[in-house]
N, CA and C atoms of all chains as a GROMACS GRO file, in nm:
protein
  642
    1MET      N    1   9.269  15.151  20.195
    1MET     CA    2   9.235  15.235  20.078
    1MET      C    3   9.126  15.334  20.118
    2ASP      N    4   9.153  15.464  20.098
    2ASP     CA    5   9.052  15.565  20.124
    2ASP      C    6   8.957  15.575  20.006
    3LEU      N    7   8.828  15.590  20.039
    3LEU     CA    8   8.728  15.604  19.933
    3LEU      C    9   8.671  15.745  19.937
    4LEU      N   10   8.668  15.808  19.821
    4LEU     CA   11   8.593  15.932  19.807
    4LEU      C   12   8.458  15.891  19.750
    5TRP      N   13   8.354  15.956  19.793
    5TRP     CA   14   8.222  15.925  19.739
    5TRP      C   15   8.167  16.054  19.683
    6VAL      N   16   8.188  16.073  19.554
    6VAL     CA   17   8.153  16.199  19.490
    6VAL      C   18   8.068  16.171  19.369
    7ARG      N   19   7.959  16.242  19.358
    7ARG     CA   20   7.870  16.221  19.244
    7ARG      C   21   7.921  16.299  19.124
    8GLY      N   22   7.922  16.234  19.010
    8GLY     CA   23   7.958  16.301  18.886
    8GLY      C   24   7.867  16.257  18.774
    9VAL      N   25   7.866  16.334  18.668
    9VAL     CA   26   7.782  16.303  18.551
    9VAL      C   27   7.872  16.309  18.429
   10VAL      N   28   7.851  16.214  18.338
   10VAL     CA   29   7.931  16.214  18.216
   10VAL      C   30   7.871  16.313  18.116
   11ARG      N   31   7.954  16.404  18.070
   11ARG     CA   32   7.914  16.498  17.964
   11ARG      C   33   8.024  16.498  17.858
   12ASN      N   34   7.984  16.472  17.736
   12ASN     CA   35   8.081  16.465  17.625
   12ASN      C   36   8.197  16.371  17.658
   13GLY      N   37   8.163  16.259  17.722
   13GLY     CA   38   8.264  16.157  17.748
   13GLY      C   39   8.353  16.184  17.868
   14GLN      N   40   8.329  16.294  17.940
   14GLN     CA   41   8.413  16.323  18.057
   14GLN      C   42   8.327  16.334  18.183
   15VAL      N   43   8.385  16.297  18.296
   15VAL     CA   44   8.311  16.304  18.422
   15VAL      C   45   8.316  16.446  18.476
   16VAL      N   46   8.198  16.503  18.495
   16VAL     CA   47   8.189  16.638  18.551
   16VAL      C   48   8.136  16.624  18.693
   17LEU      N   49   8.210  16.676  18.791
   17LEU     CA   50   8.173  16.663  18.932
   17LEU      C   51   8.087  16.780  18.977
   18ASP      N   52   8.005  16.752  19.081
   18ASP     CA   53   7.923  16.859  19.138
   18ASP      C   54   8.010  16.966  19.203
   19THR      N   55   8.114  16.920  19.272
   19THR     CA   56   8.203  17.014  19.341
   19THR      C   57   8.348  16.972  19.317
   20ALA      N   58   8.440  17.065  19.333
   20ALA     CA   59   8.582  17.032  19.317
   20ALA      C   60   8.625  16.937  19.429
   21LEU      N   61   8.719  16.849  19.399
   21LEU     CA   62   8.761  16.749  19.498
   21LEU      C   63   8.858  16.806  19.601
   22GLY      N   64   8.929  16.908  19.565
   22GLY     CA   65   9.029  16.963  19.657
   22GLY      C   66   9.153  16.877  19.668
   23LEU      N   67   9.181  16.798  19.565
   23LEU     CA   68   9.301  16.714  19.564
   23LEU      C   69   9.411  16.784  19.483
   24PRO      N   70   9.537  16.756  19.516
   24PRO     CA   71   9.647  16.818  19.439
   24PRO      C   72   9.646  16.774  19.293
   25ASP      N   73   9.694  16.861  19.205
   25ASP     CA   74   9.708  16.824  19.064
   25ASP      C   75   9.797  16.701  19.054
   26GLY      N   76   9.762  16.611  18.964
   26GLY     CA   77   9.841  16.490  18.943
   26GLY      C   78   9.792  16.372  19.024
   27THR      N   79   9.698  16.393  19.117
   27THR     CA   80   9.644  16.282  19.195
   27THR      C   81   9.566  16.189  19.101
   28VAL      N   82   9.597  16.060  19.108
   28VAL     CA   83   9.527  15.963  19.024
   28VAL      C   84   9.406  15.909  19.099
   29VAL      N   85   9.289  15.911  19.038
   29VAL     CA   86   9.167  15.858  19.102
   29VAL      C   87   9.106  15.754  19.010
   30THR      N   88   9.020  15.669  19.070
   30THR     CA   89   8.948  15.568  18.993
   30THR      C   90   8.801  15.604  18.991
   31VAL      N   91   8.739  15.598  18.877
   31VAL     CA   92   8.597  15.627  18.863
   31VAL      C   93   8.524  15.495  18.841
   32THR      N   94   8.417  15.471  18.917
   32THR     CA   95   8.339  15.349  18.897
   32THR      C   96   8.193  15.384  18.871
   33ASP      N   97   8.119  15.285  18.818
   33ASP     CA   98   7.975  15.304  18.798
   33ASP      C   99   7.908  15.333  18.931
   34TYR      N  100   7.800  15.408  18.926
   34TYR     CA  101   7.729  15.443  19.049
   34TYR      C  102   7.631  15.331  19.086
   35ASP      N  103   7.644  15.283  19.210
   35ASP     CA  104   7.549  15.186  19.265
   35ASP      C  105   7.509  15.239  19.402
   36PRO      N  106   7.384  15.286  19.418
   36PRO     CA  107   7.346  15.342  19.548
   36PRO      C  108   7.373  15.249  19.664
   37ALA      N  109   7.368  15.118  19.638
   37ALA     CA  110   7.389  15.022  19.747
   37ALA      C  111   7.532  15.025  19.799
   38ASP      N  112   7.623  15.079  19.720
   38ASP     CA  113   7.763  15.086  19.763
   38ASP      C  114   7.795  15.213  19.838
   39ASP      N  115   7.699  15.300  19.851
   39ASP     CA  116   7.724  15.428  19.918
   39ASP      C  117   7.770  15.403  20.061
   40PRO      N  118   7.894  15.440  20.094
   40PRO     CA  119   7.947  15.409  20.227
   40PRO      C  120   7.899  15.504  20.335
   41ARG      N  121   7.827  15.609  20.298
   41ARG     CA  122   7.781  15.702  20.401
   41ARG      C  123   7.679  15.634  20.490
   42SER      N  124   7.674  15.677  20.613
   42SER     CA  125   7.590  15.607  20.709
   42SER      C  126   7.442  15.615  20.670
   43VAL      N  127   7.371  15.507  20.696
   43VAL     CA  128   7.228  15.500  20.671
   43VAL      C  129   7.156  15.518  20.804
   44GLU      N  130   7.064  15.608  20.810
   44GLU     CA  131   6.991  15.629  20.934
   44GLU      C  132   6.894  15.514  20.957
   45PRO      N  133   6.886  15.463  21.080
   45PRO     CA  134   6.796  15.352  21.108
   45PRO      C  135   6.650  15.394  21.097
   46ALA      N  136   6.562  15.294  21.080
   46ALA     CA  137   6.419  15.323  21.060
   46ALA      C  138   6.353  15.372  21.189
   47GLY      N  139   6.407  15.333  21.306
   47GLY     CA  140   6.345  15.370  21.434
   47GLY      C  141   6.388  15.504  21.481
   48PRO      N  142   6.364  15.541  21.606
   48PRO     CA  143   6.296  15.459  21.706
   48PRO      C  144   6.144  15.467  21.692
   49LEU      N  145   6.078  15.365  21.748
   49LEU     CA  146   5.932  15.358  21.744
   49LEU      C  147   5.877  15.375  21.885
   50PRO      N  148   5.758  15.434  21.898
   50PRO     CA  149   5.692  15.436  22.029
   50PRO      C  150   5.662  15.293  22.074
   51LEU      N  151   5.649  15.276  22.206
   51LEU     CA  152   5.630  15.140  22.260
   51LEU      C  153   5.508  15.070  22.200
   52ASP      N  154   5.395  15.140  22.189
   52ASP     CA  155   5.275  15.073  22.137
   52ASP      C  156   5.294  15.027  21.993
   53VAL      N  157   5.367  15.107  21.915
   53VAL     CA  158   5.392  15.068  21.775
   53VAL      C  159   5.488  14.949  21.772
   54ALA      N  160   5.593  14.955  21.855
   54ALA     CA  161   5.689  14.844  21.860
   54ALA      C  162   5.619  14.714  21.898
   55LEU      N  163   5.528  14.721  21.993
   55LEU     CA  164   5.454  14.600  22.035
   55LEU      C  165   5.366  14.548  21.922
   56ARG      N  166   5.303  14.640  21.848
   56ARG     CA  167   5.219  14.598  21.735
   56ARG      C  168   5.303  14.531  21.627
   57VAL      N  169   5.421  14.589  21.600
   57VAL     CA  170   5.511  14.532  21.500
   57VAL      C  171   5.550  14.390  21.538
   58MET      N  172   5.583  14.372  21.667
   58MET     CA  173   5.629  14.241  21.711
   58MET      C  174   5.515  14.140  21.719
   59THR      N  175   5.398  14.186  21.757
   59THR     CA  176   5.283  14.094  21.761
   59THR      C  177   5.246  14.050  21.620
   60ALA      N  178   5.255  14.143  21.526
   60ALA     CA  179   5.225  14.108  21.386
   60ALA      C  180   5.327  14.006  21.334
   61LEU      N  181   5.452  14.018  21.377
   61LEU     CA  182   5.556  13.926  21.331
   61LEU      C  183   5.537  13.788  21.390
   62THR      N  184   5.522  13.782  21.521
   62THR     CA  185   5.521  13.652  21.590
   62THR      C  186   5.382  13.588  21.593
   63GLY      N  187   5.279  13.671  21.578
   63GLY     CA  188   5.142  13.618  21.591
   63GLY      C  189   5.110  13.579  21.734
   64ARG      N  190   5.185  13.638  21.830
   64ARG     CA  191   5.169  13.598  21.971
   64ARG      C  192   5.148  13.720  22.060
   65PRO      N  193   5.023  13.760  22.080
   65PRO     CA  194   4.997  13.872  22.170
   65PRO      C  195   5.038  13.844  22.315
   66ASP      N  196   5.049  13.715  22.351
   66ASP     CA  197   5.089  13.683  22.489
   66ASP      C  198   5.230  13.733  22.520
   67LEU      N  199   5.316  13.741  22.418
   67LEU     CA  200   5.452  13.791  22.440
   67LEU      C  201   5.450  13.940  22.474
   68ALA      N  202   5.361  14.013  22.407
   68ALA     CA  203   5.349  14.156  22.437
   68ALA      C  204   5.298  14.176  22.580
   69GLU      N  205   5.199  14.092  22.618
   69GLU     CA  206   5.146  14.101  22.754
   69GLU      C  207   5.254  14.069  22.857
   70ALA      N  208   5.333  13.966  22.829
   70ALA     CA  209   5.441  13.928  22.922
   70ALA      C  210   5.544  14.040  22.931
   71TYR      N  211   5.576  14.099  22.817
   71TYR     CA  212   5.673  14.210  22.817
   71TYR      C  213   5.624  14.324  22.904
   72LEU      N  214   5.496  14.362  22.886
   72LEU     CA  215   5.440  14.474  22.964
   72LEU      C  216   5.434  14.440  23.112
   73ARG      N  217   5.401  14.314  23.142
   73ARG     CA  218   5.395  14.270  23.282
   73ARG      C  219   5.534  14.280  23.347
   74ASN      N  220   5.636  14.228  23.276
   74ASN     CA  221   5.773  14.234  23.329
   74ASN      C  222   5.819  14.378  23.346
   75ARG      N  223   5.781  14.462  23.251
   75ARG     CA  224   5.820  14.603  23.258
   75ARG      C  225   5.758  14.672  23.379
   76ARG      N  226   5.629  14.640  23.403
   76ARG     CA  227   5.561  14.700  23.519
   76ARG      C  228   5.629  14.653  23.648
   77GLU      N  229   5.663  14.524  23.653
   77GLU     CA  230   5.728  14.468  23.774
   77GLU      C  231   5.863  14.534  23.798
   78ARG      N  232   5.938  14.556  23.690
   78ARG     CA  233   6.069  14.621  23.705
   78ARG      C  234   6.053  14.763  23.757
   79GLU      N  235   5.955  14.833  23.701
   79GLU     CA  236   5.935  14.973  23.741
   79GLU      C  237   5.884  14.982  23.886
   80ALA      N  238   5.808  14.881  23.927
   80ALA     CA  239   5.754  14.882  24.063
   80ALA      C  240   5.860  14.844  24.166
   81GLY      N  241   5.955  14.767  24.124
   81GLY     CA  242   6.040  14.718  24.228
   81GLY      C  243   6.183  14.719  24.212
   82MET      N  244   6.438  14.020  23.398
   82MET     CA  245   6.563  14.066  23.341
   82MET      C  246   6.562  14.218  23.332
   83ASN      N  247   6.674  14.280  23.372
   83ASN     CA  248   6.685  14.425  23.365
   83ASN      C  249   6.807  14.460  23.282
   84ARG      N  250   6.786  14.536  23.179
   84ARG     CA  251   6.898  14.566  23.091
   84ARG      C  252   6.890  14.709  23.042
   85ALA      N  253   7.008  14.762  23.009
   85ALA     CA  254   7.012  14.898  22.954
   85ALA      C  255   6.960  14.896  22.811
   86ALA      N  256   6.913  15.012  22.765
   86ALA     CA  257   6.865  15.021  22.628
   86ALA      C  258   6.980  14.990  22.533
   87PRO      N  259   6.957  14.903  22.435
   87PRO     CA  260   7.066  14.869  22.344
   87PRO      C  261   7.101  14.987  22.254
   88ARG      N  262   7.228  14.992  22.212
   88ARG     CA  263   7.267  15.096  22.119
   88ARG      C  264   7.251  15.043  21.977
   89ARG      N  265   7.265  15.133  21.883
   89ARG     CA  266   7.248  15.098  21.742
   89ARG      C  267   7.344  14.985  21.704
   90GLY      N  268   7.297  14.890  21.625
   90GLY     CA  269   7.383  14.780  21.583
   90GLY      C  270   7.313  14.693  21.481
   91LEU      N  271   7.393  14.606  21.418
   91LEU     CA  272   7.339  14.514  21.317
   91LEU      C  273   7.298  14.384  21.385
   92VAL      N  274   7.176  14.338  21.359
   92VAL     CA  275   7.125  14.214  21.419
   92VAL      C  276   7.160  14.098  21.326
   93GLU      N  277   7.233  14.001  21.381
   93GLU     CA  278   7.281  13.888  21.301
   93GLU      C  279   7.166  13.790  21.269
   94THR      N  280   7.188  13.705  21.170
   94THR     CA  281   7.081  13.622  21.114
   94THR      C  282   7.015  13.532  21.219
   95ARG      N  283   7.097  13.462  21.298
   95ARG     CA  284   7.037  13.367  21.395
   95ARG      C  285   6.955  13.440  21.500
   96LEU      N  286   7.002  13.557  21.539
   96LEU     CA  287   6.926  13.637  21.636
   96LEU      C  288   6.794  13.683  21.574
   97LEU      N  289   6.799  13.721  21.448
   97LEU     CA  290   6.677  13.762  21.378
   97LEU      C  291   6.576  13.646  21.374
   98ILE      N  292   6.626  13.526  21.352
   98ILE     CA  293   6.539  13.408  21.348
   98ILE      C  294   6.480  13.381  21.488
   99GLU      N  295   6.561  13.404  21.592
   99GLU     CA  296   6.510  13.388  21.729
   99GLU      C  297   6.400  13.490  21.759
  100ILE      N  298   6.420  13.612  21.710
  100ILE     CA  299   6.318  13.716  21.727
  100ILE      C  300   6.189  13.671  21.660
  101ARG      N  301   6.202  13.621  21.538
  101ARG     CA  302   6.086  13.574  21.462
  101ARG      C  303   6.015  13.458  21.534
  102ALA      N  304   6.095  13.373  21.598
  102ALA     CA  305   6.040  13.254  21.664
  102ALA      C  306   5.971  13.289  21.795
  103GLY      N  307   5.991  13.412  21.843
  103GLY     CA  308   5.924  13.453  21.967
  103GLY      C  309   5.996  13.409  22.092
  104ASP      N  310   6.127  13.384  22.083
  104ASP     CA  311   6.203  13.357  22.205
  104ASP      C  312   6.187  13.478  22.298
  105PRO      N  313   6.151  13.456  22.425
  105PRO     CA  314   6.121  13.572  22.512
  105PRO      C  315   6.235  13.673  22.525
  106ASN      N  316   6.360  13.625  22.538
  106ASN     CA  317   6.472  13.718  22.548
  106ASN      C  318   6.493  13.794  22.417
  107ALA      N  319   6.483  13.723  22.306
  107ALA     CA  320   6.500  13.788  22.175
  107ALA      C  321   6.388  13.887  22.150
  108TYR      N  322   6.267  13.850  22.194
  108TYR     CA  323   6.151  13.938  22.177
  108TYR      C  324   6.173  14.069  22.254
  109GLU      N  325   6.218  14.056  22.378
  109GLU     CA  326   6.240  14.176  22.461
  109GLU      C  327   6.351  14.263  22.401
  110PHE      N  328   6.457  14.196  22.354
  110PHE     CA  329   6.566  14.270  22.290
  110PHE      C  330   6.513  14.345  22.167
  111ALA      N  331   6.429  14.281  22.088
  111ALA     CA  332   6.375  14.344  21.966
  111ALA      C  333   6.290  14.466  22.001
  112ILE      N  334   6.208  14.453  22.104
  112ILE     CA  335   6.125  14.567  22.146
  112ILE      C  336   6.216  14.683  22.187
  113GLU      N  337   6.319  14.653  22.266
  113GLU     CA  338   6.408  14.760  22.312
  113GLU      C  339   6.484  14.823  22.195
  114MET      N  340   6.523  14.740  22.099
  114MET     CA  341   6.590  14.795  21.980
  114MET      C  342   6.497  14.885  21.901
  115LEU      N  343   6.375  14.839  21.882
  115LEU     CA  344   6.278  14.918  21.805
  115LEU      C  345   6.255  15.053  21.873
  116ARG      N  346   6.252  15.050  22.006
  116ARG     CA  347   6.225  15.173  22.080
  116ARG      C  348   6.348  15.265  22.087
  117ALA      N  349   6.467  15.204  22.086
  117ALA     CA  350   6.588  15.284  22.107
  117ALA      C  351   6.650  15.334  21.978
  118ALA      N  352   6.666  15.245  21.881
  118ALA     CA  353   6.745  15.282  21.763
  118ALA      C  354   6.689  15.225  21.634
  119GLY      N  355   6.593  15.137  21.642
  119GLY     CA  356   6.547  15.066  21.522
  119GLY      C  357   6.629  14.941  21.500
  120ILE      N  358   6.573  14.847  21.427
  120ILE     CA  359   6.642  14.721  21.400
  120ILE      C  360   6.708  14.730  21.263
  121GLU      N  361   6.837  14.696  21.259
  121GLU     CA  362   6.912  14.699  21.133
  121GLU      C  363   6.964  14.558  21.104
  122VAL      N  364   6.945  14.514  20.982
  122VAL     CA  365   6.988  14.380  20.943
  122VAL      C  366   7.054  14.385  20.805
  123SER      N  367   7.132  14.284  20.778
  123SER     CA  368   7.187  14.266  20.645
  123SER      C  369   7.076  14.213  20.553
  124GLU      N  370   7.088  14.247  20.427
  124GLU     CA  371   6.995  14.194  20.327
  124GLU      C  372   7.001  14.040  20.324
  125LEU      N  373   7.117  13.986  20.357
  125LEU     CA  374   7.131  13.840  20.363
  125LEU      C  375   7.044  13.783  20.475
  126SER      N  376   7.051  13.844  20.593
  126SER     CA  377   6.968  13.798  20.705
  126SER      C  378   6.820  13.813  20.672
  127ALA      N  379   6.786  13.926  20.609
  127ALA     CA  380   6.646  13.948  20.571
  127ALA      C  381   6.600  13.841  20.472
  128THR      N  382   6.687  13.805  20.381
  128THR     CA  383   6.653  13.702  20.282
  128THR      C  384   6.632  13.567  20.352
  129CYS      N  385   6.717  13.537  20.450
  129CYS     CA  386   6.701  13.412  20.526
  129CYS      C  387   6.566  13.410  20.597
  130LEU      N  388   6.529  13.523  20.656
  130LEU     CA  389   6.401  13.530  20.727
  130LEU      C  390   6.284  13.506  20.630
  131ILE      N  391   6.289  13.571  20.516
  131ILE     CA  392   6.180  13.556  20.418
  131ILE      C  393   6.176  13.410  20.368
  132ALA      N  394   6.294  13.354  20.343
  132ALA     CA  395   6.300  13.218  20.287
  132ALA      C  396   6.248  13.113  20.385
  133GLN      N  397   6.248  13.144  20.515
  133GLN     CA  398   6.202  13.047  20.615
  133GLN      C  399   6.050  13.037  20.622
  134ALA      N  400   5.981  13.131  20.561
  134ALA     CA  401   5.834  13.131  20.570
  134ALA      C  402   5.778  13.004  20.506
  135ARG      N  403   5.680  12.945  20.574
  135ARG     CA  404   5.619  12.822  20.522
  135ARG      C  405   5.483  12.847  20.459
  136THR      N  406   5.427  12.963  20.484
  136THR     CA  407   5.298  12.996  20.426
  136THR      C  408   5.304  13.138  20.369
  137VAL      N  409   5.207  13.171  20.283
  137VAL     CA  410   5.201  13.305  20.225
  137VAL      C  411   5.180  13.408  20.336
  138GLU      N  412   5.096  13.372  20.433
  138GLU     CA  413   5.068  13.464  20.543
  138GLU      C  414   5.194  13.494  20.624
  139GLU      N  415   5.271  13.387  20.648
  139GLU     CA  416   5.396  13.406  20.724
  139GLU      C  417   5.494  13.493  20.646
  140ARG      N  418   5.500  13.471  20.515
  140ARG     CA  419   5.588  13.554  20.432
  140ARG      C  420   5.547  13.701  20.441
  141HIS      N  421   5.417  13.726  20.434
  141HIS     CA  422   5.368  13.864  20.444
  141HIS      C  423   5.403  13.924  20.578
  142ARG      N  424   5.392  13.843  20.684
  142ARG     CA  425   5.426  13.893  20.819
  142ARG      C  426   5.574  13.931  20.827
  143ASN      N  427   5.658  13.844  20.769
  143ASN     CA  428   5.802  13.871  20.772
  143ASN      C  429   5.836  13.996  20.692
  144LEU      N  430   5.772  14.010  20.577
  144LEU     CA  431   5.798  14.128  20.492
  144LEU      C  432   5.750  14.256  20.562
  145ALA      N  433   5.635  14.247  20.628
  145ALA     CA  434   5.583  14.364  20.699
  145ALA      C  435   5.679  14.404  20.811
  146PHE      N  436   5.732  14.304  20.882
  146PHE     CA  437   5.829  14.333  20.988
  146PHE      C  438   5.952  14.402  20.929
  147LEU      N  439   6.002  14.349  20.818
  147LEU     CA  440   6.124  14.406  20.758
  147LEU      C  441   6.102  14.548  20.708
  148SER      N  442   5.977  14.581  20.678
  148SER     CA  443   5.949  14.719  20.634
  148SER      C  444   5.968  14.817  20.750
  149ASN      N  445   5.973  14.766  20.872
  149ASN     CA  446   6.000  14.851  20.989
  149ASN      C  447   6.148  14.847  21.030
  150CYS      N  448   6.228  14.778  20.951
  150CYS     CA  449   6.371  14.766  20.980
  150CYS      C  450   6.451  14.840  20.873
  151THR      N  451   6.577  14.864  20.904
  151THR     CA  452   6.670  14.912  20.802
  151THR      C  453   6.744  14.791  20.749
  152VAL      N  454   6.729  14.765  20.620
  152VAL     CA  455   6.793  14.649  20.558
  152VAL      C  456   6.911  14.699  20.474
  153HIS      N  457   7.032  14.661  20.515
  153HIS     CA  458   7.152  14.706  20.445
  153HIS      C  459   7.185  14.609  20.331
  154ALA      N  460   7.200  14.665  20.213
  154ALA     CA  461   7.220  14.584  20.093
  154ALA      C  462   7.352  14.507  20.097
  155VAL      N  463   7.350  14.389  20.036
  155VAL     CA  464   7.475  14.318  20.012
  155VAL      C  465   7.531  14.376  19.882
  156SER      N  466   7.601  14.486  19.896
  156SER     CA  467   7.652  14.558  19.780
  156SER      C  468   7.782  14.495  19.733
  157ALA      N  469   7.831  14.543  19.622
  157ALA     CA  470   7.960  14.493  19.572
  157ALA      C  471   8.069  14.518  19.676
  158ARG      N  472   8.060  14.631  19.742
  158ARG     CA  473   8.161  14.665  19.844
  158ARG      C  474   8.156  14.567  19.961
  159VAL      N  475   8.034  14.535  20.004
  159VAL     CA  476   8.018  14.437  20.112
  159VAL      C  477   8.074  14.302  20.069
  160SER      N  478   8.042  14.264  19.946
  160SER     CA  479   8.088  14.134  19.896
  160SER      C  480   8.241  14.129  19.891
  161HIS      N  481   8.304  14.236  19.843
  161HIS     CA  482   8.451  14.238  19.835
  161HIS      C  483   8.512  14.231  19.976
  162ARG      N  484   8.451  14.304  20.069
  162ARG     CA  485   8.503  14.304  20.208
  162ARG      C  486   8.488  14.164  20.268
  163ALA      N  487   8.374  14.100  20.243
  163ALA     CA  488   8.351  13.965  20.295
  163ALA      C  489   8.454  13.868  20.240
  164TYR      N  490   8.485  13.883  20.113
  164TYR     CA  491   8.587  13.798  20.050
  164TYR      C  492   8.720  13.812  20.124
  165ARG      N  493   8.756  13.938  20.152
  165ARG     CA  494   8.884  13.962  20.220
  165ARG      C  495   8.882  13.906  20.362
  166ILE      N  496   8.767  13.918  20.428
  166ILE     CA  497   8.755  13.863  20.564
  166ILE      C  498   8.773  13.711  20.560
  167ALA      N  499   8.700  13.646  20.471
  167ALA     CA  500   8.706  13.499  20.463
  167ALA      C  501   8.846  13.451  20.428
  168ALA      N  502   8.916  13.531  20.348
  168ALA     CA  503   9.051  13.491  20.306
  168ALA      C  504   9.156  13.515  20.412
  169SER      N  505   9.123  13.594  20.514
  169SER     CA  506   9.226  13.633  20.610
  169SER      C  507   9.207  13.576  20.750
  170VAL      N  508   9.089  13.522  20.783
  170VAL     CA  509   9.070  13.473  20.920
  170VAL      C  510   9.159  13.351  20.943
  171PRO      N  511   9.215  13.339  21.065
  171PRO     CA  512   9.302  13.225  21.093
  171PRO      C  513   9.225  13.092  21.083
  172LEU      N  514   9.294  12.989  21.039
  172LEU     CA  515   9.234  12.855  21.028
  172LEU      C  516   9.274  12.771  21.149
  173PRO      N  517   9.192  12.676  21.193
  173PRO     CA  518   9.058  12.650  21.140
  173PRO      C  519   8.960  12.760  21.179
  174ALA      N  520   8.872  12.799  21.087
  174ALA     CA  521   8.783  12.912  21.109
  174ALA      C  522   8.640  12.863  21.131
  175SER      N  523   8.571  12.928  21.225
  175SER     CA  524   8.431  12.893  21.248
  175SER      C  525   8.338  12.984  21.168
  176LEU      N  526   8.397  13.080  21.099
  176LEU     CA  527   8.319  13.178  21.024
  176LEU      C  528   8.270  13.118  20.893
  177THR      N  529   8.138  13.126  20.870
  177THR     CA  530   8.084  13.080  20.742
  177THR      C  531   8.086  13.194  20.641
  178ALA      N  532   8.055  13.162  20.516
  178ALA     CA  533   8.048  13.267  20.412
  178ALA      C  534   7.939  13.368  20.448
  179ASP      N  535   7.826  13.318  20.499
  179ASP     CA  536   7.718  13.408  20.540
  179ASP      C  537   7.765  13.500  20.653
  180ASP      N  538   7.839  13.442  20.749
  180ASP     CA  539   7.892  13.523  20.859
  180ASP      C  540   7.983  13.633  20.805
  181ALA      N  541   8.065  13.599  20.708
  181ALA     CA  542   8.158  13.698  20.652
  181ALA      C  543   8.081  13.812  20.586
  182LEU      N  544   7.973  13.781  20.518
  182LEU     CA  545   7.892  13.887  20.455
  182LEU      C  546   7.826  13.976  20.560
  183VAL      N  547   7.776  13.916  20.667
  183VAL     CA  548   7.712  13.994  20.773
  183VAL      C  549   7.818  14.080  20.845
  184ALA      N  550   7.933  14.021  20.873
  184ALA     CA  551   8.041  14.096  20.939
  184ALA      C  552   8.087  14.212  20.852
  185ALA      N  553   8.099  14.189  20.723
  185ALA     CA  554   8.141  14.295  20.631
  185ALA      C  555   8.039  14.408  20.629
  186THR      N  556   7.911  14.373  20.635
  186THR     CA  557   7.805  14.475  20.637
  186THR      C  558   7.819  14.562  20.762
  187ALA      N  559   7.842  14.497  20.876
  187ALA     CA  560   7.858  14.572  21.001
  187ALA      C  561   7.979  14.664  20.993
  188LEU      N  562   8.090  14.613  20.942
  188LEU     CA  563   8.212  14.694  20.935
  188LEU      C  564   8.194  14.813  20.842
  189ILE      N  565   8.135  14.791  20.728
  189ILE     CA  566   8.121  14.900  20.630
  189ILE      C  567   8.028  15.009  20.682
  190HIS      N  568   7.927  14.969  20.758
  190HIS     CA  569   7.835  15.070  20.813
  190HIS      C  570   7.875  15.114  20.953
  191LYS      N  571   7.994  15.068  20.996
  191LYS     CA  572   8.050  15.110  21.126
  191LYS      C  573   7.953  15.081  21.240
  192LEU      N  574   7.897  14.961  21.239
  192LEU     CA  575   7.802  14.919  21.342
  192LEU      C  576   7.859  14.802  21.421
  193PRO      N  577   7.829  14.793  21.551
  193PRO     CA  578   7.858  14.668  21.622
  193PRO      C  579   7.761  14.560  21.574
  194LEU      N  580   7.800  14.436  21.595
  194LEU     CA  581   7.715  14.324  21.551
  194LEU      C  582   7.654  14.257  21.673
  195TYR      N  583   7.523  14.250  21.680
  195TYR     CA  584   7.456  14.176  21.786
  195TYR      C  585   7.443  14.030  21.741
  196THR      N  586   7.503  13.942  21.818
  196THR     CA  587   7.503  13.801  21.782
  196THR      C  588   7.493  13.714  21.906
  197LEU      N  589   7.432  13.597  21.892
  197LEU     CA  590   7.423  13.503  22.004
  197LEU      C  591   7.556  13.431  22.025
  198ASP      N  592   7.648  13.444  21.929
  198ASP     CA  593   7.775  13.372  21.937
  198ASP      C  594   7.891  13.464  21.898
  199PRO      N  595   7.926  13.560  21.988
  199PRO     CA  596   8.034  13.654  21.954
  199PRO      C  597   8.167  13.585  21.923
  200ALA      N  598   8.190  13.469  21.984
  200ALA     CA  599   8.319  13.401  21.963
  200ALA      C  600   8.339  13.366  21.816
  201ARG      N  601   8.230  13.340  21.747
  201ARG     CA  602   8.239  13.301  21.606
  201ARG      C  603   8.297  13.417  21.522
  202PHE      N  604   8.278  13.538  21.569
  202PHE     CA  605   8.322  13.655  21.493
  202PHE      C  606   8.450  13.717  21.550
  203ALA      N  607   8.506  13.651  21.650
  203ALA     CA  608   8.620  13.712  21.722
  203ALA      C  609   8.740  13.735  21.631
  204ALA      N  610   8.753  13.657  21.528
  204ALA     CA  611   8.871  13.668  21.442
  204ALA      C  612   8.857  13.774  21.335
  205VAL      N  613   8.744  13.842  21.331
  205VAL     CA  614   8.724  13.945  21.227
  205VAL      C  615   8.783  14.076  21.277
  206PRO      N  616   8.890  14.125  21.214
  206PRO     CA  617   8.956  14.247  21.262
  206PRO      C  618   8.863  14.367  21.258
  207GLY      N  619   8.861  14.441  21.369
  207GLY     CA  620   8.786  14.567  21.373
  207GLY      C  621   8.639  14.553  21.406
  208LEU      N  622   8.588  14.429  21.413
  208LEU     CA  623   8.445  14.410  21.438
  208LEU      C  624   8.417  14.400  21.588
  209THR      N  625   8.316  14.473  21.632
  209THR     CA  626   8.269  14.460  21.771
  209THR      C  627   8.146  14.369  21.771
  210ALA      N  628   8.161  14.253  21.832
  210ALA     CA  629   8.050  14.157  21.838
  210ALA      C  630   7.994  14.157  21.980
  211LEU      N  631   7.865  14.181  21.994
  211LEU     CA  632   7.802  14.194  22.125
  211LEU      C  633   7.694  14.089  22.144
  212ARG      N  634   7.686  14.033  22.265
  212ARG     CA  635   7.572  13.947  22.300
  212ARG      C  636   7.454  14.037  22.331
  213PRO      N  637   7.337  14.007  22.276
  213PRO     CA  638   7.222  14.096  22.299
  213PRO      C  639   7.161  14.080  22.437
  214TYR      N  640   7.183  13.963  22.500
  214TYR     CA  641   7.127  13.938  22.633
  214TYR      C  642   7.197  13.820  22.697
   0.00000   0.00000   0.00000
């Protein structure tokens, strides 16, 4: 089933769309209540974060600064060798 | 361990819990995800993480972490897709209801799923399940 995601507003009991759909006359469509959570368009991720911020985020989560130190140590070793 | 930067994808619940627990491999994967594309999770996985907190401080830490992630809602569309997945996977199925919701979230947002157990999701049509490490 193909989904169109088009915003419309009810005026005088009829759905008025922002733009024309470009569908042939006689095409049957279904109108549902708007729920932003159902929007199928892609959501951009929150990142990327700089390394220092990423390390702070992870240290705050785990409460373990030793993991950040180990990560940096491993990274230095990889880059060196 | 030497690995390529991970691409954008949905982090499954058990992997998210491993990240929270400070497993070294999961920790490194999380850092690379944060640096490369950001961490994306289902609202269900986020809820599991929050529910695991044993103290107020731990809950605050989990919530602060999630504020740096993209949390995809368990919308009506996700729920309907999960229902169809659960109803169609071959039996006997290893997929739980929670797995179906997470898989549906990944499919609807056109994301691969990072999971520690890709075989569990193998029967979900169209889903790319990847081991993070």
